[in-house]
PDB file of N, CA, C and O in Angstrom:
ATOM      1  N   MET A   1     102.923 100.691  49.194  1.00  0.00           N
ATOM      2  CA  MET A   1     104.363 100.621  49.199  1.00  0.00           C
ATOM      3  C   MET A   1     104.895 101.896  48.535  1.00  0.00           C
ATOM      4  O   MET A   1     104.349 102.362  47.534  1.00  0.00           O
ATOM      5  N   ILE A   2     105.935 102.433  49.091  1.00  0.00           N
ATOM      6  CA  ILE A   2     106.591 103.593  48.505  1.00  0.00           C
ATOM      7  C   ILE A   2     107.948 103.153  47.993  1.00  0.00           C
ATOM      8  O   ILE A   2     108.726 102.527  48.712  1.00  0.00           O
ATOM      9  N   ILE A   3     108.221 103.487  46.747  1.00  0.00           N
ATOM     10  CA  ILE A   3     109.524 103.190  46.140  1.00  0.00           C
ATOM     11  C   ILE A   3     110.229 104.519  45.952  1.00  0.00           C
ATOM     12  O   ILE A   3     109.657 105.458  45.398  1.00  0.00           O
ATOM     13  N   GLU A   4     111.459 104.601  46.405  1.00  0.00           N
ATOM     14  CA  GLU A   4     112.206 105.849  46.379  1.00  0.00           C
ATOM     15  C   GLU A   4     113.461 105.691  45.519  1.00  0.00           C
ATOM     16  O   GLU A   4     114.121 104.652  45.546  1.00  0.00           O
ATOM     17  N   GLY A   5     113.772 106.730  44.765  1.00  0.00           N
ATOM     18  CA  GLY A   5     114.980 106.751  43.951  1.00  0.00           C
ATOM     19  C   GLY A   5     114.674 106.487  42.498  1.00  0.00           C
ATOM     20  O   GLY A   5     113.844 105.639  42.170  1.00  0.00           O
ATOM     21  N   SER A   6     115.346 107.215  41.626  1.00  0.00           N
ATOM     22  CA  SER A   6     115.030 107.134  40.197  1.00  0.00           C
ATOM     23  C   SER A   6     115.275 105.740  39.614  1.00  0.00           C
ATOM     24  O   SER A   6     114.485 105.279  38.790  1.00  0.00           O
ATOM     25  N   ILE A   7     116.336 105.070  40.018  1.00  0.00           N
ATOM     26  CA  ILE A   7     116.628 103.729  39.480  1.00  0.00           C
ATOM     27  C   ILE A   7     115.550 102.738  39.911  1.00  0.00           C
ATOM     28  O   ILE A   7     115.073 101.951  39.094  1.00  0.00           O
ATOM     29  N   SER A   8     115.167 102.769  41.169  1.00  0.00           N
ATOM     30  CA  SER A   8     114.123 101.863  41.672  1.00  0.00           C
ATOM     31  C   SER A   8     112.784 102.133  41.005  1.00  0.00           C
ATOM     32  O   SER A   8     112.054 101.200  40.668  1.00  0.00           O
ATOM     33  N   VAL A   9     112.462 103.400  40.814  1.00  0.00           N
ATOM     34  CA  VAL A   9     111.196 103.760  40.173  1.00  0.00           C
ATOM     35  C   VAL A   9     111.199 103.309  38.714  1.00  0.00           C
ATOM     36  O   VAL A   9     110.206 102.762  38.236  1.00  0.00           O
ATOM     37  N   LYS A  10     112.307 103.532  38.003  1.00  0.00           N
ATOM     38  CA  LYS A  10     112.395 103.079  36.602  1.00  0.00           C
ATOM     39  C   LYS A  10     112.201 101.576  36.511  1.00  0.00           C
ATOM     40  O   LYS A  10     111.460 101.105  35.648  1.00  0.00           O
ATOM     41  N   GLU A  11     112.846 100.817  37.377  1.00  0.00           N
ATOM     42  CA  GLU A  11     112.726  99.355  37.355  1.00  0.00           C
ATOM     43  C   GLU A  11     111.292  98.918  37.628  1.00  0.00           C
ATOM     44  O   GLU A  11     110.784  98.010  36.971  1.00  0.00           O
ATOM     45  N   ALA A  12     110.637  99.561  38.597  1.00  0.00           N
ATOM     46  CA  ALA A  12     109.254  99.201  38.916  1.00  0.00           C
ATOM     47  C   ALA A  12     108.334  99.469  37.730  1.00  0.00           C
ATOM     48  O   ALA A  12     107.439  98.674  37.446  1.00  0.00           O
ATOM     49  N   ILE A  13     108.551 100.580  37.042  1.00  0.00           N
ATOM     50  CA  ILE A  13     107.720 100.919  35.879  1.00  0.00           C
ATOM     51  C   ILE A  13     107.965  99.938  34.736  1.00  0.00           C
ATOM     52  O   ILE A  13     107.019  99.460  34.111  1.00  0.00           O
ATOM     53  N   LEU A  14     109.215  99.645  34.469  1.00  0.00           N
ATOM     54  CA  LEU A  14     109.562  98.803  33.320  1.00  0.00           C
ATOM     55  C   LEU A  14     109.224  97.334  33.524  1.00  0.00           C
ATOM     56  O   LEU A  14     108.909  96.642  32.556  1.00  0.00           O
ATOM     57  N   ASN A  15     109.280  96.838  34.760  1.00  0.00           N
ATOM     58  CA  ASN A  15     109.059  95.414  35.015  1.00  0.00           C
ATOM     59  C   ASN A  15     107.591  95.022  35.092  1.00  0.00           C
ATOM     60  O   ASN A  15     107.266  93.840  34.985  1.00  0.00           O
ATOM     61  N   ASN A  16     106.700  95.987  35.276  1.00  0.00           N
ATOM     62  CA  ASN A  16     105.258  95.716  35.346  1.00  0.00           C
ATOM     63  C   ASN A  16     104.887  94.645  36.363  1.00  0.00           C
ATOM     64  O   ASN A  16     103.891  93.945  36.178  1.00  0.00           O
ATOM     65  N   LYS A  17     105.662  94.501  37.432  1.00  0.00           N
ATOM     66  CA  LYS A  17     105.349  93.498  38.449  1.00  0.00           C
ATOM     67  C   LYS A  17     104.560  94.091  39.603  1.00  0.00           C
ATOM     68  O   LYS A  17     104.009  93.358  40.424  1.00  0.00           O
ATOM     69  N   ARG A  18     104.504  95.421  39.670  1.00  0.00           N
ATOM     70  CA  ARG A  18     103.780  96.100  40.737  1.00  0.00           C
ATOM     71  C   ARG A  18     102.772  97.056  40.120  1.00  0.00           C
ATOM     72  O   ARG A  18     103.015  97.650  39.069  1.00  0.00           O
ATOM     73  N   GLU A  19     101.648  97.191  40.786  1.00  0.00           N
ATOM     74  CA  GLU A  19     100.678  98.187  40.350  1.00  0.00           C
ATOM     75  C   GLU A  19     101.144  99.547  40.869  1.00  0.00           C
ATOM     76  O   GLU A  19     101.334  99.730  42.071  1.00  0.00           O
ATOM     77  N   ILE A  20     101.323 100.477  39.969  1.00  0.00           N
ATOM     78  CA  ILE A  20     101.796 101.810  40.332  1.00  0.00           C
ATOM     79  C   ILE A  20     100.630 102.778  40.187  1.00  0.00           C
ATOM     80  O   ILE A  20     100.076 102.945  39.101  1.00  0.00           O
ATOM     81  N   GLU A  21     100.268 103.409  41.294  1.00  0.00           N
ATOM     82  CA  GLU A  21      99.142 104.341  41.288  1.00  0.00           C
ATOM     83  C   GLU A  21      99.569 105.731  40.845  1.00  0.00           C
ATOM     84  O   GLU A  21      98.890 106.367  40.040  1.00  0.00           O
ATOM     85  N   VAL A  22     100.686 106.197  41.366  1.00  0.00           N
ATOM     86  CA  VAL A  22     101.152 107.544  41.053  1.00  0.00           C
ATOM     87  C   VAL A  22     102.658 107.623  41.270  1.00  0.00           C
ATOM     88  O   VAL A  22     103.209 106.953  42.143  1.00  0.00           O
ATOM     89  N   VAL A  23     103.303 108.440  40.474  1.00  0.00           N
ATOM     90  CA  VAL A  23     104.733 108.710  40.633  1.00  0.00           C
ATOM     91  C   VAL A  23     104.872 110.188  40.977  1.00  0.00           C
ATOM     92  O   VAL A  23     104.388 111.055  40.250  1.00  0.00           O
ATOM     93  N   TYR A  24     105.536 110.461  42.088  1.00  0.00           N
ATOM     94  CA  TYR A  24     105.784 111.834  42.514  1.00  0.00           C
ATOM     95  C   TYR A  24     107.187 112.235  42.105  1.00  0.00           C
ATOM     96  O   TYR A  24     108.156 111.530  42.389  1.00  0.00           O
ATOM     97  N   ILE A  25     107.288 113.387  41.427  1.00  0.00           N
ATOM     98  CA  ILE A  25     108.581 113.871  40.941  1.00  0.00           C
ATOM     99  C   ILE A  25     108.731 115.339  41.314  1.00  0.00           C
ATOM    100  O   ILE A  25     107.784 116.119  41.210  1.00  0.00           O
ATOM    101  N   ASP A  26     109.914 115.698  41.744  1.00  0.00           N
ATOM    102  CA  ASP A  26     110.238 117.108  42.006  1.00  0.00           C
ATOM    103  C   ASP A  26     110.209 117.858  40.681  1.00  0.00           C
ATOM    104  O   ASP A  26     110.856 117.448  39.717  1.00  0.00           O
ATOM    105  N   LYS A  27     109.461 118.956  40.633  1.00  0.00           N
ATOM    106  CA  LYS A  27     109.355 119.763  39.407  1.00  0.00           C
ATOM    107  C   LYS A  27     110.711 120.216  38.889  1.00  0.00           C
ATOM    108  O   LYS A  27     110.893 120.382  37.683  1.00  0.00           O
ATOM    109  N   GLU A  28     111.656 120.415  39.787  1.00  0.00           N
ATOM    110  CA  GLU A  28     112.972 120.941  39.415  1.00  0.00           C
ATOM    111  C   GLU A  28     113.874 119.886  38.765  1.00  0.00           C
ATOM    112  O   GLU A  28     114.862 120.240  38.122  1.00  0.00           O
ATOM    113  N   LYS A  29     113.552 118.610  38.921  1.00  0.00           N
ATOM    114  CA  LYS A  29     114.392 117.537  38.377  1.00  0.00           C
ATOM    115  C   LYS A  29     114.162 117.414  36.873  1.00  0.00           C
ATOM    116  O   LYS A  29     113.083 117.009  36.440  1.00  0.00           O
ATOM    117  N   LYS A  30     115.156 117.755  36.089  1.00  0.00           N
ATOM    118  CA  LYS A  30     115.056 117.714  34.624  1.00  0.00           C
ATOM    119  C   LYS A  30     116.181 116.870  34.010  1.00  0.00           C
ATOM    120  O   LYS A  30     116.604 117.119  32.882  1.00  0.00           O
ATOM    121  N   THR A  31     116.656 115.883  34.753  1.00  0.00           N
ATOM    122  CA  THR A  31     117.740 115.042  34.257  1.00  0.00           C
ATOM    123  C   THR A  31     117.209 114.021  33.252  1.00  0.00           C
ATOM    124  O   THR A  31     116.000 113.870  33.075  1.00  0.00           O
ATOM    125  N   LYS A  32     118.131 113.333  32.606  1.00  0.00           N
ATOM    126  CA  LYS A  32     117.772 112.288  31.647  1.00  0.00           C
ATOM    127  C   LYS A  32     116.930 111.198  32.317  1.00  0.00           C
ATOM    128  O   LYS A  32     115.949 110.733  31.735  1.00  0.00           O
ATOM    129  N   ASP A  33     117.300 110.787  33.526  1.00  0.00           N
ATOM    130  CA  ASP A  33     116.551 109.752  34.242  1.00  0.00           C
ATOM    131  C   ASP A  33     115.124 110.192  34.545  1.00  0.00           C
ATOM    132  O   ASP A  33     114.176 109.440  34.319  1.00  0.00           O
ATOM    133  N   PHE A  34     114.974 111.398  35.051  1.00  0.00           N
ATOM    134  CA  PHE A  34     113.637 111.874  35.404  1.00  0.00           C
ATOM    135  C   PHE A  34     112.787 112.103  34.166  1.00  0.00           C
ATOM    136  O   PHE A  34     111.583 111.843  34.187  1.00  0.00           O
ATOM    137  N   ASN A  35     113.386 112.580  33.097  1.00  0.00           N
ATOM    138  CA  ASN A  35     112.631 112.748  31.849  1.00  0.00           C
ATOM    139  C   ASN A  35     112.200 111.396  31.286  1.00  0.00           C
ATOM    140  O   ASN A  35     111.111 111.272  30.727  1.00  0.00           O
ATOM    141  N   PHE A  36     113.054 110.385  31.435  1.00  0.00           N
ATOM    142  CA  PHE A  36     112.699 109.021  31.020  1.00  0.00           C
ATOM    143  C   PHE A  36     111.503 108.519  31.834  1.00  0.00           C
ATOM    144  O   PHE A  36     110.576 107.927  31.283  1.00  0.00           O
ATOM    145  N   ILE A  37     111.530 108.759  33.145  1.00  0.00           N
ATOM    146  CA  ILE A  37     110.425 108.338  34.011  1.00  0.00           C
ATOM    147  C   ILE A  37     109.135 109.029  33.582  1.00  0.00           C
ATOM    148  O   ILE A  37     108.091 108.385  33.478  1.00  0.00           O
ATOM    149  N   ARG A  38     109.200 110.331  33.336  1.00  0.00           N
ATOM    150  CA  ARG A  38     108.007 111.073  32.894  1.00  0.00           C
ATOM    151  C   ARG A  38     107.435 110.475  31.604  1.00  0.00           C
ATOM    152  O   ARG A  38     106.234 110.227  31.501  1.00  0.00           O
ATOM    153  N   LYS A  39     108.312 110.249  30.630  1.00  0.00           N
ATOM    154  CA  LYS A  39     107.885 109.722  29.329  1.00  0.00           C
ATOM    155  C   LYS A  39     107.293 108.312  29.471  1.00  0.00           C
ATOM    156  O   LYS A  39     106.251 108.011  28.890  1.00  0.00           O
ATOM    157  N   THR A  40     107.958 107.462  30.239  1.00  0.00           N
ATOM    158  CA  THR A  40     107.501 106.090  30.419  1.00  0.00           C
ATOM    159  C   THR A  40     106.161 106.041  31.147  1.00  0.00           C
ATOM    160  O   THR A  40     105.290 105.244  30.799  1.00  0.00           O
ATOM    161  N   CYS A  41     105.999 106.891  32.152  1.00  0.00           N
ATOM    162  CA  CYS A  41     104.720 106.959  32.859  1.00  0.00           C
ATOM    163  C   CYS A  41     103.612 107.393  31.907  1.00  0.00           C
ATOM    164  O   CYS A  41     102.525 106.816  31.899  1.00  0.00           O
ATOM    165  N   LYS A  42     103.895 108.400  31.120  1.00  0.00           N
ATOM    166  CA  LYS A  42     102.891 108.884  30.173  1.00  0.00           C
ATOM    167  C   LYS A  42     102.494 107.779  29.188  1.00  0.00           C
ATOM    168  O   LYS A  42     101.310 107.594  28.907  1.00  0.00           O
ATOM    169  N   ASN A  43     103.472 107.054  28.671  1.00  0.00           N
ATOM    170  CA  ASN A  43     103.203 105.976  27.716  1.00  0.00           C
ATOM    171  C   ASN A  43     102.446 104.809  28.334  1.00  0.00           C
ATOM    172  O   ASN A  43     101.756 104.074  27.628  1.00  0.00           O
ATOM    173  N   ASN A  44     102.572 104.633  29.665  1.00  0.00           N
ATOM    174  CA  ASN A  44     101.915 103.526  30.363  1.00  0.00           C
ATOM    175  C   ASN A  44     100.699 103.974  31.172  1.00  0.00           C
ATOM    176  O   ASN A  44     100.190 103.224  32.006  1.00  0.00           O
ATOM    177  N   ASN A  45     100.238 105.198  30.921  1.00  0.00           N
ATOM    178  CA  ASN A  45      99.065 105.745  31.615  1.00  0.00           C
ATOM    179  C   ASN A  45      99.196 105.701  33.136  1.00  0.00           C
ATOM    180  O   ASN A  45      98.239 105.381  33.841  1.00  0.00           O
ATOM    181  N   ILE A  46     100.384 106.024  33.633  1.00  0.00           N
ATOM    182  CA  ILE A  46     100.628 106.116  35.067  1.00  0.00           C
ATOM    183  C   ILE A  46     100.591 107.594  35.442  1.00  0.00           C
ATOM    184  O   ILE A  46     101.254 108.424  34.819  1.00  0.00           O
ATOM    185  N   LYS A  47      99.813 107.905  36.460  1.00  0.00           N
ATOM    186  CA  LYS A  47      99.662 109.290  36.899  1.00  0.00           C
ATOM    187  C   LYS A  47     100.993 109.821  37.444  1.00  0.00           C
ATOM    188  O   LYS A  47     101.698 109.133  38.182  1.00  0.00           O
ATOM    189  N   ILE A  48     101.316 111.044  37.067  1.00  0.00           N
ATOM    190  CA  ILE A  48     102.518 111.726  37.554  1.00  0.00           C
ATOM    191  C   ILE A  48     102.067 112.970  38.294  1.00  0.00           C
ATOM    192  O   ILE A  48     101.247 113.740  37.793  1.00  0.00           O
ATOM    193  N   GLU A  49     102.603 113.163  39.481  1.00  0.00           N
ATOM    194  CA  GLU A  49     102.353 114.404  40.209  1.00  0.00           C
ATOM    195  C   GLU A  49     103.694 115.083  40.458  1.00  0.00           C
ATOM    196  O   GLU A  49     104.558 114.562  41.163  1.00  0.00           O
ATOM    197  N   GLU A  50     103.839 116.250  39.864  1.00  0.00           N
ATOM    198  CA  GLU A  50     105.083 117.004  40.027  1.00  0.00           C
ATOM    199  C   GLU A  50     104.933 117.919  41.231  1.00  0.00           C
ATOM    200  O   GLU A  50     103.990 118.705  41.315  1.00  0.00           O
ATOM    201  N   LEU A  51     105.869 117.808  42.157  1.00  0.00           N
ATOM    202  CA  LEU A  51     105.779 118.506  43.430  1.00  0.00           C
ATOM    203  C   LEU A  51     106.692 119.722  43.483  1.00  0.00           C
ATOM    204  O   LEU A  51     107.790 119.726  42.928  1.00  0.00           O
ATOM    205  N   ASN A  52     106.211 120.747  44.163  1.00  0.00           N
ATOM    206  CA  ASN A  52     107.073 121.894  44.428  1.00  0.00           C
ATOM    207  C   ASN A  52     107.791 121.652  45.757  1.00  0.00           C
ATOM    208  O   ASN A  52     107.579 120.622  46.397  1.00  0.00           O
ATOM    209  N   ASN A  53     108.623 122.578  46.166  1.00  0.00           N
ATOM    210  CA  ASN A  53     109.420 122.391  47.382  1.00  0.00           C
ATOM    211  C   ASN A  53     108.572 122.194  48.629  1.00  0.00           C
ATOM    212  O   ASN A  53     108.945 121.413  49.504  1.00  0.00           O
ATOM    213  N   LYS A  54     107.438 122.885  48.731  1.00  0.00           N
ATOM    214  CA  LYS A  54     106.602 122.767  49.928  1.00  0.00           C
ATOM    215  C   LYS A  54     106.021 121.356  50.049  1.00  0.00           C
ATOM    216  O   LYS A  54     106.026 120.771  51.132  1.00  0.00           O
ATOM    217  N   LYS A  55     105.523 120.814  48.940  1.00  0.00           N
ATOM    218  CA  LYS A  55     104.985 119.450  48.969  1.00  0.00           C
ATOM    219  C   LYS A  55     106.093 118.435  49.200  1.00  0.00           C
ATOM    220  O   LYS A  55     105.881 117.440  49.893  1.00  0.00           O
ATOM    221  N   ASN A  56     107.277 118.669  48.629  1.00  0.00           N
ATOM    222  CA  ASN A  56     108.411 117.767  48.854  1.00  0.00           C
ATOM    223  C   ASN A  56     108.736 117.676  50.335  1.00  0.00           C
ATOM    224  O   ASN A  56     108.959 116.583  50.856  1.00  0.00           O
ATOM    225  N   GLU A  57     108.765 118.809  51.012  1.00  0.00           N
ATOM    226  CA  GLU A  57     109.072 118.827  52.439  1.00  0.00           C
ATOM    227  C   GLU A  57     108.046 118.023  53.225  1.00  0.00           C
ATOM    228  O   GLU A  57     108.405 117.322  54.171  1.00  0.00           O
ATOM    229  N   PHE A  58     106.765 118.116  52.844  1.00  0.00           N
ATOM    230  CA  PHE A  58     105.722 117.344  53.513  1.00  0.00           C
ATOM    231  C   PHE A  58     105.986 115.847  53.379  1.00  0.00           C
ATOM    232  O   PHE A  58     105.939 115.120  54.371  1.00  0.00           O
ATOM    233  N   PHE A  59     106.265 115.380  52.158  1.00  0.00           N
ATOM    234  CA  PHE A  59     106.503 113.956  51.933  1.00  0.00           C
ATOM    235  C   PHE A  59     107.742 113.475  52.670  1.00  0.00           C
ATOM    236  O   PHE A  59     107.750 112.380  53.232  1.00  0.00           O
ATOM    237  N   ILE A  60     108.774 114.280  52.668  1.00  0.00           N
ATOM    238  CA  ILE A  60     110.012 113.899  53.354  1.00  0.00           C
ATOM    239  C   ILE A  60     109.751 113.713  54.842  1.00  0.00           C
ATOM    240  O   ILE A  60     110.210 112.737  55.437  1.00  0.00           O
ATOM    241  N   LYS A  61     109.012 114.648  55.451  1.00  0.00           N
ATOM    242  CA  LYS A  61     108.708 114.542  56.886  1.00  0.00           C
ATOM    243  C   LYS A  61     107.704 113.436  57.169  1.00  0.00           C
ATOM    244  O   LYS A  61     107.889 112.648  58.097  1.00  0.00           O
ATOM    245  N   GLU A  62     106.646 113.374  56.379  1.00  0.00           N
ATOM    246  CA  GLU A  62     105.567 112.413  56.632  1.00  0.00           C
ATOM    247  C   GLU A  62     106.026 110.964  56.497  1.00  0.00           C
ATOM    248  O   GLU A  62     105.638 110.112  57.297  1.00  0.00           O
ATOM    249  N   PHE A  63     106.843 110.682  55.496  1.00  0.00           N
ATOM    250  CA  PHE A  63     107.273 109.297  55.239  1.00  0.00           C
ATOM    251  C   PHE A  63     108.710 109.034  55.622  1.00  0.00           C
ATOM    252  O   PHE A  63     109.257 107.971  55.332  1.00  0.00           O
ATOM    253  N   LYS A  64     109.335 110.027  56.291  1.00  0.00           N
ATOM    254  CA  LYS A  64     110.723 109.896  56.777  1.00  0.00           C
ATOM    255  C   LYS A  64     111.667 109.492  55.644  1.00  0.00           C
ATOM    256  O   LYS A  64     112.468 108.569  55.788  1.00  0.00           O
ATOM    257  N   LEU A  65     111.559 110.197  54.513  1.00  0.00           N
ATOM    258  CA  LEU A  65     112.384 109.927  53.348  1.00  0.00           C
ATOM    259  C   LEU A  65     113.639 110.774  53.367  1.00  0.00           C
ATOM    260  O   LEU A  65     113.689 111.811  54.029  1.00  0.00           O
ATOM    261  N   GLU A  66     114.624 110.343  52.660  1.00  0.00           N
ATOM    262  CA  GLU A  66     115.832 111.126  52.462  1.00  0.00           C
ATOM    263  C   GLU A  66     115.665 111.881  51.147  1.00  0.00           C
ATOM    264  O   GLU A  66     115.375 111.265  50.122  1.00  0.00           O
ATOM    265  N   PRO A  67     115.841 113.208  51.156  1.00  0.00           N
ATOM    266  CA  PRO A  67     115.714 113.954  49.899  1.00  0.00           C
ATOM    267  C   PRO A  67     116.803 113.558  48.919  1.00  0.00           C
ATOM    268  O   PRO A  67     117.957 113.363  49.300  1.00  0.00           O
ATOM    269  N   LEU A  68     116.419 113.441  47.630  1.00  0.00           N
ATOM    270  CA  LEU A  68     117.389 113.108  46.591  1.00  0.00           C
ATOM    271  C   LEU A  68     118.147 114.353  46.193  1.00  0.00           C
ATOM    272  O   LEU A  68     117.576 115.441  46.127  1.00  0.00           O
ATOM    273  N   LYS A  69     119.426 114.198  45.930  1.00  0.00           N
ATOM    274  CA  LYS A  69     120.244 115.341  45.535  1.00  0.00           C
ATOM    275  C   LYS A  69     120.616 115.249  44.103  1.00  0.00           C
ATOM    276  O   LYS A  69     121.309 116.127  43.588  1.00  0.00           O
TER     277      LYS A  69
END
């Protein structure tokens, strides 16, 4: 299952109802929400993969996602 959007990802991490294998984050995102996600993942031993623009484009095309602005 793929969960998209910072609010949905935060809820999934905090509720512990789903097994989370990895969280993908755009390297350029440095907002309070994204920093919270990074910190929470680290504290819960959840793998984080920070993506550059080229990898972001692959995921957007491969999974037909809408890029976050």
